[in-house]
N, C-alpha and C positions, 0 to 999 in steps of 0.2 A: 271423566273423573280422575284423570291421571295427574292433573296439575295440583300442587299443594296450595292451600289457602294461605295467603301471606299474613303473617302476624309477627313482624320483626321485633317488637318489644318483648315477646315471650320466647321466641325460638332462636333468636340470635344474641341472647344475652351473653356477656363475657364468660368464658369457661364452659359454656354449655350449648350444644347444638344437636339437632336431630337430622339423621341421614335417612331419607326414605329409600326403600328398595322394593320388596315383593308386594304383590297385590293378589288377594284371593277374592273372587267374585261369585255371588249367587244371585239368581233372579227369583223373586217370590211373586207368585200370581195371586192377586186378590180377586177372587171370583165373586162378583156381586149378583146374586140371584139369577139373572138370565143373561149370560155373556153374549155379546154381539160382536160384529166385526170391529176390531180395534187395531191400535198401532203395533201390537205384538201378536196379532191373531191372524191366521190364514185359513180360509175356507171354513170359518166358524169352528175351528178346532184349536185348542190351546197348544202351543208348541211345548216341547219338553225342555226343561232347563236343568243344568247341573253345575256344580261349582267348578270354576276354572282355577286350578292350582298352579303355583310356580314352584321352582326347585327348592325354595326355602320352605321351612316347616311351619307354614301358617295356613290354617283352614277355618272354614265356617261350618258349624254343625247345628243341628236342631236338638235341643234338650240335652239329656244326660251324656256325659263323656267320662269313660273309665280309663284313665291313663295307665294304670297298672295292668289291666287286661288288654289294653290296646284297642278298645272298642269305642265306637262313637255312633251317634245317631246322624244319619245322612241328612243334608240340608233339604232333601226332597220331602222330609217329614214336617217341615215348617210350611204348612198350608192353611188356607182359610176356607171354611165352608160357606162363607157369606158374611157380610158386614151388616149388622142390624142398625138401621138409622134411629131406632127408638132407644138405643143405648148410647150413652155419651162416648164410650170408648170400648175397645176390646184389647186384651193383653195376650201376647204370644212370646214364647221363650225361644231364644237361640243362643249360641255360644261361639266364641272364637278361641281356638286352641292351637298349640304348636310347641315347638322346642327351640330353646335358645333364642327367643325373640324378646328383646328388652322392652319393646313398646310397639303400639300400632295405632293408626288412625282408623276410625269408622267413617264410612261414607255411604250416602244414600243417593239414588237417582230415580226420578220419575218424571213423567211428562206433565205439562201444564194443564191437561184436561183432568188430572187426578185431583179430586176435591178434598181429599183427606189431609189431616195433619198427623205428623209422626213425632213421637218422643221416645227416647231410648234411656233406660235406667240400668245401672249395674244391679244384678240380682244375686241372691244367695240361694243355694240348693238345700233341701231338707227332705227327709223321708216322712215327716210329720205334717199333716195338713194344717193350715192356718188361714184366718180370714183374708180373703182377697188374693190368695196365692194361686198361681197358675199350675194346674195339674197336668203332668206329662207322663204317659205310659210308654215305656220303651218297646221297641219293635223286634226284640231278639227272641221272643217266645217265652221269656221268663215271667211275664206279667208284673214286673217291677214297676212301681209308680213313684215319681218324685214330684216335689212341690217347689215352686220358685216364687220368691217374693222380693220386692224392692229392698236392696241393702241400705238401711238407714245410716250406716256408718260411712257410706261413700257419697260425697256431695250433699250430705245431710238428707239423703233420700230424694234429692231433686234430680231432674233429667241431666244426662251428660250434656255439657255445654258445647254448642257448635253453631254454625250458621251457613247460610246459602252462599255459594260462590257467584251466582248469576241471577239472582231474583230481583224483580222489580214489580211495580204495580201500575196499571194503566187502565183507564175506562172501567174501574171497579173490579178488574181481574188481576189475579196473580200470574205474572208472565216471566219469561226469561229475558234478561237484558242482552245487549249486543256483545258482551265481553268474550263469549265463546264462539261467535259466529264465524270468524275467520278460520279457526282451527277445526270447526265441526262441519262446515258446509262449503262446497265449491261455489254454489250459487244460492244465497239465502232468499232471493226474491220469490222462490217457489215454495217456501216452507210455511206451513200453517202455524200461526203463533200459538195455537192451542195443542200443538203436537210436538213442542220443543221439550228438551230434557232440562230439568232443574237439578242442580247438584248441591248437596249438603255435606259438610265435613265437620268432625269434632275439632274444637279449638286446639286442644293439646293431645299428645299421645296418651293412650290408656296403657298402664303398666302391664307387661307380660312377665317373663322371667329370662334373665340374660343367659342362664346356663342350663336350666332344667325344663322338663315338661310343664306346661301350665294350661289352665282353662279359665276363661272368664265368661260368666253367664250374664245374659242381658234379657230384659223384658222390652219388647217392642210394643209400644202403645199406639193403636190406630184410633184417632179421634175423628168421629164421623161428622160432627157439626150438623147432624140431622140431614145430611145431603144424599145419603144412599137411597135408591129407589129401585123398583123392579125393572125399570128400563135402562138402568145404568149399564155402561159398557164395562168390559173387563179392564182392570188396571194392573200394571206390572210395576213392582217395586224392586229395584236392584240394590243389594247390599254388598259393599266391598270392605275389606280390611287391608290396609297398607302398612306393612311393618316398617319400623324405623329402628335405627341404632342410636341410642343416646350416648353421646360422647361428652364426658365431663372434663 
């Protein structure tokens, strides 16, 4: 996921360009009912994941972020107790926060055996419940609860626009194309086509703040398409944020 998605008409327009630099990475485990041996599982036990942070001030958190108090909800609190195939989707809140980052790309990665679809919405935080809002209780012992709903003022309430860097379809399956094979594998001939990584990235940078602290909340929507079942293997979704400097 280190390579930028090319969009020359948008990013190389006269007088404006984006310079990518830092990357923050988090791996989210989607535990589906009865986890079995999978591509990120060893000895039937899930590995432990933690965000990988760079020297720049860009981080991924789960739920509420209090910039004044300097507190945040660690990404490990973004977890899934299971995905119900009888529901069309489930919503989960996460955030990207930092200092003096003018913008950032969001990126997702998961393997081709992952049957779910993902949408990301910019969200707004409230202390008051509302229909459809995601409830989030902080883990600092205060029992504070926050609610997150899709921000209708951003993109008209539509998902953040983005696309896959290496997606194709063959034989009725969603697979990875060959565009990343040379950089990802020494010998692709032994790679299972259902265990390859698919990479997704936002089309344009999401605004941060060029000088001060900022936090942007998101709702990650997991669309099941009715495909989850008790014998599903464990899936892993990687979320990364790559900061950019917008030069006017």
